[in-house]
C-alpha positions in Angstrom: -194.6 -92.3 -28.0 -195.3 -89.2 -26.0 -193.9 -91.0 -22.9 -190.6 -91.8 -24.8 -190.2 -88.1 -25.8 -190.6 -87.0 -22.2 -188.1 -89.5 -21.0 -185.6 -88.4 -23.7 -186.0 -84.7 -22.7 -185.5 -85.6 -19.0 -182.3 -87.5 -19.7 -181.0 -84.6 -21.8 -181.7 -82.2 -19.0 -179.9 -84.3 -16.4 -177.0 -84.8 -18.8 -176.6 -81.1 -19.5 -176.7 -80.4 -15.7 -174.0 -82.9 -15.1 -171.9 -81.4 -17.9 -172.5 -77.9 -16.5 -171.6 -78.9 -13.0 -168.6 -80.8 -14.2 -167.4 -77.9 -16.4 -167.5 -75.5 -13.4 -165.7 -78.0 -11.3 -163.0 -78.3 -13.9 -162.8 -74.5 -14.4 -159.2 -73.4 -13.9 -158.0 -70.5 -11.7 -157.9 -68.1 -14.7 -161.6 -68.6 -15.7 -164.0 -65.8 -15.0 -167.7 -66.4 -14.6 -168.8 -62.9 -13.7 -167.2 -60.0 -15.7 -166.9 -57.5 -12.9 -163.9 -55.2 -12.2 -162.9 -57.2 -9.1 -162.9 -60.5 -11.1 -160.5 -59.1 -13.6 -158.3 -57.5 -10.8 -158.1 -60.8 -8.9 -157.3 -62.8 -12.0 -154.7 -60.1 -13.0 -153.0 -60.6 -9.6 -152.8 -64.4 -10.2 -151.2 -63.8 -13.6 -148.8 -61.3 -12.1 -147.8 -63.8 -9.4 -147.2 -66.5 -12.0 -145.1 -64.2 -14.1 -147.6 -63.9 -17.0 -147.2 -60.1 -17.2 -148.9 -59.5 -20.6 -152.1 -61.3 -19.5 -152.0 -59.5 -16.1 -151.6 -56.2 -17.9 -154.8 -56.8 -20.0 -156.8 -57.7 -16.9 -155.7 -54.7 -14.9 -156.4 -52.4 -17.8 -159.9 -54.0 -18.1 -160.6 -53.6 -14.4 -159.7 -49.9 -14.6 -161.7 -49.3 -17.8 -158.8 -48.6 -20.1 -160.0 -51.5 -22.3 -163.6 -52.7 -22.6 -164.9 -55.9 -21.0 -165.6 -55.2 -17.3 -169.0 -54.2 -16.0 -168.7 -50.9 -14.1 -164.9 -50.5 -14.2 -163.2 -49.0 -11.2 -159.9 -47.0 -11.3 -159.2 -45.7 -7.8 -156.7 -47.1 -5.3 -158.3 -48.4 -2.1 -157.0 -50.3 1.0 -160.5 -51.8 1.2 -162.7 -51.7 -1.9 -166.4 -52.4 -1.7 -167.6 -55.0 -4.3 -171.3 -55.4 -3.5 -173.4 -55.1 -0.4 -171.1 -55.7 2.6 -168.5 -57.6 0.6 -165.0 -56.0 0.4 -161.7 -56.9 -1.1 -158.5 -56.0 0.7 -156.0 -53.9 -1.2 -157.2 -52.7 -4.6 -154.3 -51.0 -6.3 -154.8 -51.3 -10.1 -152.4 -48.5 -11.0 -149.6 -50.0 -8.9 -150.1 -53.6 -10.2 -150.3 -52.4 -13.8 -147.1 -50.3 -13.2 -145.3 -53.4 -11.9 -146.5 -55.4 -15.0 -145.0 -52.7 -17.3 -141.8 -52.6 -15.3 -141.4 -56.3 -15.7 -141.9 -55.8 -19.5 -139.1 -53.3 -19.7 -141.3 -50.2 -19.9 -139.9 -48.2 -16.9 -141.1 -44.7 -17.9 -144.8 -45.7 -18.3 -144.5 -47.9 -15.1 -143.1 -44.9 -13.1 -146.0 -42.7 -14.1 -148.5 -45.4 -12.9 -146.7 -46.0 -9.7 -146.5 -42.3 -8.9 -150.2 -42.0 -9.5 -150.8 -44.9 -7.1 -148.7 -43.3 -4.4 -150.6 -40.0 -4.9 -153.9 -41.8 -4.4 -152.9 -44.2 -1.6 -149.3 -44.5 -0.5 -148.0 -48.1 -0.2 -144.6 -49.5 0.6 -144.9 -51.8 -2.5 -145.3 -48.9 -4.9 -142.5 -47.0 -3.3 -140.2 -50.0 -3.5 -140.7 -50.2 -7.3 -140.4 -46.4 -7.7 -136.9 -46.6 -6.1 -135.9 -49.5 -8.4 -137.1 -47.6 -11.5 -135.4 -44.3 -10.4 -132.1 -46.2 -9.9 -132.5 -47.8 -13.4 -133.2 -44.5 -15.0 -130.4 -42.6 -13.2 -128.2 -40.7 -15.6 -124.6 -39.5 -15.4 -125.1 -36.2 -13.6 -123.8 -34.0 -10.9 -123.6 -35.5 -7.4 -126.1 -34.5 -4.7 -126.1 -31.0 -3.1 -126.6 -30.4 0.6 -128.1 -27.1 1.8 -127.7 -26.2 5.5 -128.5 -23.0 7.4 -125.6 -20.9 8.6 -123.9 -22.3 11.7 -125.4 -20.6 14.8 -122.0 -19.8 16.3 -121.7 -20.3 20.1 -124.6 -21.9 21.9 -125.4 -22.5 25.6 -127.8 -25.3 24.7 -127.0 -29.0 25.1 -128.9 -29.9 21.9 -129.4 -28.5 18.4 -132.1 -29.2 15.9 -130.4 -29.7 12.6 -132.5 -29.2 9.4 -131.6 -28.9 5.8 -132.2 -30.2 2.3 -130.5 -32.6 0.0 -131.2 -32.4 -3.7 -129.8 -33.4 -7.1 -130.5 -34.4 -10.7 -130.9 -38.0 -9.5 -133.2 -38.9 -6.6 -131.7 -39.0 -3.1 -131.7 -42.6 -1.9 -129.8 -42.4 1.4 -128.8 -39.8 4.0 -126.6 -40.2 7.0 -125.9 -37.8 9.9 -122.7 -38.7 11.8 -122.9 -42.2 10.3 -126.4 -42.8 11.4 -128.8 -43.4 8.5 -132.1 -41.5 8.2 -135.2 -43.4 7.3 -136.0 -42.8 3.6 -138.9 -44.9 2.2 -139.1 -43.2 -1.1 -136.2 -41.7 -3.0 -136.8 -38.1 -4.0 -135.0 -35.4 -6.0 -135.5 -33.0 -3.1 -135.3 -34.4 0.4 -135.8 -32.2 3.5 -134.4 -33.6 6.8 -134.5 -32.8 10.5 -132.5 -34.3 13.3 -132.0 -33.6 17.0 -128.3 -33.5 17.9 -126.8 -33.9 21.4 -123.9 -31.5 21.9 -120.8 -31.8 24.0 -119.0 -28.9 25.5 -116.6 -27.4 23.0 -116.4 -28.0 19.3 -118.9 -30.4 17.7 -118.3 -31.6 14.1 -121.5 -32.9 12.4 -121.0 -34.9 9.2 -123.9 -35.1 6.7 -123.6 -37.5 3.7 -126.2 -37.7 0.9 -126.2 -40.6 -1.7 -128.3 -40.6 -4.9 -129.7 -43.6 -6.7 -126.7 -43.7 -8.9 -124.4 -44.2 -5.9 -122.8 -40.7 -6.0 -122.1 -39.2 -2.6 -121.6 -35.7 -1.2 -120.4 -35.0 2.3 -120.7 -31.7 4.2 -119.4 -30.9 7.7 -121.1 -28.4 10.1 -119.2 -27.2 13.1 -121.2 -26.2 16.2 -119.6 -24.6 19.3 -121.3 -25.3 22.6 -120.4 -23.9 26.0 -122.6 -23.8 29.1 -120.0 -23.1 31.8 -119.6 -19.5 32.8 -116.1 -17.9 33.4 -114.1 -18.2 36.6 -112.8 -15.3 38.7 -109.6 -15.2 40.7 -108.7 -12.3 43.0 -105.3 -11.7 44.5 -102.9 -9.0 45.8 -100.4 -7.3 43.7 -98.5 -4.9 46.0 -101.0 -2.4 47.2 -103.4 -3.2 44.3 -105.8 -6.0 43.4 -105.0 -8.6 40.8 -108.3 -9.5 39.0 -108.1 -12.5 36.7 -111.0 -13.9 34.6 -110.7 -17.1 32.6 -112.9 -19.3 30.5 -112.0 -22.6 28.9 -113.3 -21.7 25.5 -112.9 -17.9 25.3 -113.8 -14.6 27.1 -116.1 -12.0 25.4 -116.3 -9.2 27.9 -115.2 -8.1 31.4 -116.8 -5.3 33.4 -115.1 -3.8 36.4 -117.4 -1.1 37.9 -118.0 1.2 34.9 -115.0 0.0 32.8 -115.6 -2.5 30.0 -112.8 -4.7 28.7 -112.7 -6.9 25.6 -110.3 -9.8 26.1 -108.7 -11.5 23.2 -108.3 -15.0 24.6 -109.3 -17.4 27.3 -107.8 -15.4 30.2 -107.3 -11.8 31.2 -105.6 -10.3 34.3 -106.2 -6.7 35.3 -104.4 -4.7 38.1 -107.0 -2.6 39.9 -106.5 0.0 42.7 -107.5 -1.4 46.1 -109.9 1.2 47.6 -111.8 -0.2 50.7 -114.2 2.7 50.5 -115.6 1.8 47.1 -117.4 -1.5 46.4 -116.1 -3.5 43.5 -118.6 -4.8 40.9 -117.0 -7.4 38.7 -118.6 -9.6 35.9 -117.3 -11.7 33.1 -119.1 -13.1 30.0 -117.8 -15.8 27.7 -118.4 -16.1 23.9 -121.5 -18.2 24.3 -123.1 -15.6 26.6 -122.6 -17.4 29.9 -122.1 -14.8 32.7 -120.8 -14.7 36.2 -121.1 -11.6 38.4 -119.6 -10.7 41.8 -119.7 -7.7 44.1 -117.1 -7.2 46.8 -118.3 -4.9 49.6 -116.1 -2.4 51.4 -115.8 -4.8 54.3 -114.5 -7.6 52.1 -112.0 -5.3 50.4 -110.7 -4.1 53.8 -110.3 -7.8 54.7 -108.2 -8.3 51.6 -106.1 -5.2 52.4 -105.2 -6.4 55.9 -102.0 -8.4 56.6 -103.4 -11.3 58.7 -101.7 -14.2 60.4 -102.2 -17.5 58.5 -105.6 -19.2 59.1 -107.4 -22.2 57.4 -109.1 -21.4 54.1 -112.7 -20.5 53.9 -115.2 -22.3 51.6 -118.7 -21.3 50.9 -121.2 -23.4 48.9 -125.0 -23.6 48.9 -126.6 -26.6 50.5 -123.4 -27.5 52.4 -123.8 -30.7 54.5 -127.3 -31.2 53.2 -129.1 -33.8 51.1 -131.3 -32.4 48.4 -133.5 -34.0 45.7 -133.7 -32.8 42.1 -135.7 -33.8 39.1 -133.2 -32.4 36.6 -129.9 -34.2 35.6 -127.7 -31.3 36.7 -126.7 -29.4 39.8 -125.7 -25.8 39.8 -122.6 -25.5 42.0 -121.8 -22.0 43.2 -118.6 -22.0 45.2 -116.5 -19.3 46.8 -113.1 -20.1 48.3 -110.7 -17.7 50.1 -107.5 -17.8 52.0 -105.4 -15.2 53.9 -102.2 -16.3 52.1 -102.9 -18.3 48.9 -105.2 -21.1 47.8 -103.2 -24.0 46.4 -105.9 -26.5 45.5 -109.7 -26.6 45.1 -111.1 -30.0 44.2 -114.5 -31.5 43.4 -114.5 -35.2 44.0 -110.8 -35.3 43.3 -110.9 -33.2 40.2 -108.8 -30.0 40.3 -110.7 -26.8 39.7 -108.1 -24.2 40.6 -106.0 -23.0 37.6 -103.3 -21.5 39.7 -102.6 -20.2 43.2 -104.7 -17.3 44.3 -106.2 -15.9 47.5 -109.8 -15.8 46.2 -111.5 -18.1 43.8 -115.1 -18.0 42.5 -116.7 -20.5 40.2 -120.2 -21.4 39.0 -120.6 -24.7 37.1 -123.1 -27.3 36.2 -122.4 -30.8 37.6 -124.0 -33.7 35.7 -125.9 -36.2 38.0 -126.5 -39.9 37.7 -129.8 -41.4 38.8 -129.7 -42.0 42.5 -127.4 -40.4 45.2 -124.6 -38.2 44.0 -122.1 -37.1 46.7 -120.3 -33.9 45.8 -117.2 -33.5 48.0 -115.3 -30.2 47.9 -111.8 -29.9 49.3 -109.9 -26.6 49.7 -106.2 -26.4 50.6 -104.0 -23.4 51.1 -100.2 -22.9 50.7 -99.7 -23.7 54.4 -101.3 -27.2 54.0 -104.5 -26.3 55.8 -107.5 -28.1 54.4 -111.3 -27.6 54.6 -113.9 -30.0 53.3 -117.6 -29.7 52.7 -120.1 -32.0 51.0 -123.5 -31.9 49.4 -125.5 -35.0 48.6 -127.8 -34.6 45.6 -130.4 -37.2 44.8 -131.4 -37.2 41.1 -134.9 -38.6 40.7 -136.3 -38.3 37.2 -140.0 -37.4 36.9 -142.3 -40.5 36.7 -143.6 -39.6 33.2 -140.0 -40.1 31.9 -139.6 -43.5 33.4 -140.5 -46.4 31.1 -141.9 -48.3 34.0 -144.8 -45.9 34.3 -145.5 -45.9 30.5 -148.4 -47.9 29.1 
């Protein structure tokens, strides 16, 4: 009898073990064996993936401790959250996932609060994506965006300009373009500060900024920047017994100084008749609107040379580095040239480009010549009214620093 009882108990134990093992084997993906916060979070993500938003909401709220059920609830966003010992789970974002559940259940205001809390704790692209969707959904009929820019700097001698400003509006700013190029905006914001480095060309530069809010309303503002990095040119000729002093600039003159006399020109060119006195040196300078300046001093010897009536001779051309080959690490060459003729200069050309605005006995110019990588031949040709020609050449090798070459970058 006792032996039969023991056999019965043994069979019942084996049977219950089989049932237990079988029940665990048949457990579905939504069953929880251990009621820890990460168990509820992982099951909530399964529910969310399968579109069961109400069940997912309950599990996320339990994991965070908003509703009872989880042992040691945890309510802080983590890229890696420690469960126990050395065990981790990747990406624990209960506020974010709960916010997505509420959004999918048409509760955008509550969802937005949770998603913004998630971004404040740990920013993530997924949370920002849903914030943008909700802001677009909640957009109201309001005024279009506003763009605030600092006052235009006027004339500049620089080849680049750092543009900065702010776009704002009742609705969040979702997109911003500068000259048609979109700025990267990951998260729409009601107040968006921007900064952009602009490359300027000589003359007038029109910069177009367009801001678009989440409702699709646009505002466009234009900023005009004036850039000039070429100084004025000086031409000296004879006018009877006097000198004819002409200063010109392609974009506008600001000031001319002749010895102690200061002139304020109104346009791009000014001609002054000045007494020719070989005993008094002539100090001449011209400044354009951007602040570029060129100065020149004619000694008594040079003035006496101008005063003489000489037989025709070939023109004279002076440039630095004539008939030399030089190497530069900057993409520009400062060309300082002086051309003179006893009668009149008819042409001054740089690589076939005419530089002389009109016939004159003396021409002075200072300009920046852009360089291409490698060898740049600069050929200057001067011709007078009698057909006499003079040529000089400078070879400039532009070799950028190695740290700017992609080949040397790791």
